N, C-alpha and C positions, 0 to 999 in steps of 0.2 A: 151731319147725320144724327148726332146725339146732342141733346140739350137738357140739362137737369137743374132745377132750382135747389141749391144745396143749403141755403140759409134764407128763409123768408124775411127776417128782420133786416138783413143787409141787402135783400134782393140779389144775393150772390148766385150767379148762374155760370155754369161751366158748359161750354159747347165744344165739341170736337168731332173730327173726322179721323177714322182709322183708315189709313191708306196703304193697302198691301202693294200697290204699284210702286210707290216711292219709298216704301218701308219706313213711313213716318206717321206721326200723329200731329194734326193741325189743331191748335187749341185757341179758343177765344173765351176770356173770362170777363164778366162785368159785375160791378158792385155799386150799390147806391149808398147814400149817406145812411148811417145807422137809424133804424126805425123809420126810414123814408122821411126824415126830418126836412129834407131839402137843403141841408147845409152843404157847402162846397167841399169837394174832396181834394182841393189843392193842398199839397203837403202831406197826402196820405198815400199808402201803397196797398196793393192787393197782391196776394201771393198764393200759389198752390204748391204743394209738396207731393212728391211721388214716393209711395211706399215708406211711410214713417214707421218707426217702432214705437207705437203708442203705449204709454201716455207721453213719452218724450219724443224728440225730433230726430234722434240718432239714426243715421243711415238714409236720410231723406234727401232726394234731389229736389231742388226748389227753383221755381221761376217767379221772380218778384218784379212787378211793374209799377211805375209811378211817373209823374210829370214834375219836372224841376220847376220850383216856384220862381226862380230867377229868370229863366229863359223860356219856359213853356215847352221845352224839349221832352219828348217821351223817352223813357229808359226801361229796359228789361235786363235784369241781372240773372245770371246762372249761378246758383249757390248750392252748397252741400252742408248738411248738418252732421258734423263728425261727433258731436257730443249729445247727451240726452237733453241738456238745456244749454242755453247760451246762444250767442250770435253765430249764425252760419257763416261760412267763408266762400269767397269767389272760387269757382272751378272752371277748368277748360275742357274737361272730359264729358260734360253734359252739353252737347252741341245744341244751341238754340239759334234758329234763323227765322227769317220773315218776322222779325220782332217789331213791336210797336206798342206804345201806351199813349192814351189820350183821354181827355175829359169831354163829356157832352152834357147837354141840359142847360136850361137858362141860367142856373146858378152853378154850373159845372159840378153837378151832384151825382154824376155817373162816371165811374172810372173803368176804363177798358184796358185789357192787356191781351196781346195776341203773340203767338209764337208757333213755330213748328219744331219738332224734335224727332230725331230718328227713334224708332221703336226700341232699338237696342242702343242706348246712349247713357252717359253718366254711369251710375252704379247699378242700373236696373234695366233688364230686358223686359218690356211690358208683356211679351208673349208668354213669359214663364210664370206670370201671376194669374192663376186660375181660381176663380171664386166658386164655391166656398172651400175648395180643397186646402188652400193656404189661408188660414184664419188670420184676420187682422185688417187694418185699414189699407186702402189703396190710394186714397186721396186725402190730403190735408189742405185746409185753407186758412188764411189769416189776413188781417188788416191792421195797419198801424201807421206810425209816423215815418214818412219817407225822407231820404236825404234831400237837402234843400238846394245844393249848388253844384252837385257833381253826379254823373251817372255811375261813378265808381264809389260813391259815398256809402256809409253804413246806415241801414234802416234801423228805426227804433223798435222797441219791444211791442208785441201785439197785444199783450194783456189777455183779457178774456175773449177777444174777437178772433176766435179760432174754432175749428172743428175738424172732424174726420168722417169718412165714409169708406165702406168696403164694397168693392164690386170689381168686375173684370172690364178693363177698358174696351176690349173688342166687342163684348156683348153685355153692356151694363144692365139691360132689362132683366137679366137673370137675378139680380139682387136689388136694384133700385125700383121702388114701386111706381106704378103708372101716375099717381097723383104728383110725383116730383117732376114729371116731364114739363118742360117749358110750354106755356100756352102758345098758340099760333098767333095771338094778337101782338 
């Protein structure tokens, strides 16, 4: 139902359905090689964070997707950032299901991550975040070096490949401009 281009240089798109029947949000994230260089994204991750305390990551629920270089298996990790900076940790209270990560494109230059999450999961109930009454970012995104040989491995630092947006998940059009909507092509 919703699709927005969050970063043109990475062609990072976040698509989601807000489902009141299942009380869940279904998410699909895609990113291309930086500046559409056509480089392979094998060995890279794409992540989104929910409700960060910007400029740090503290308090953010994170979904991080990558493909193992050794086996080609797609992995999605559920993480939480307890600190302003530093590596997030694995968590079990942010329930992610229907998870998958995979690569597409002739050079494997597009990385996809999909998951579903209960609206009230992890540390944040998405219904309680109403834009603009609660000021601050709603979504963070990042890209970096993925674990190479284990779905439970630790991801590398994202460096400058990150950003944030503020909007309401249920009605993003109230804050995100029309030009950011994904094209129908």
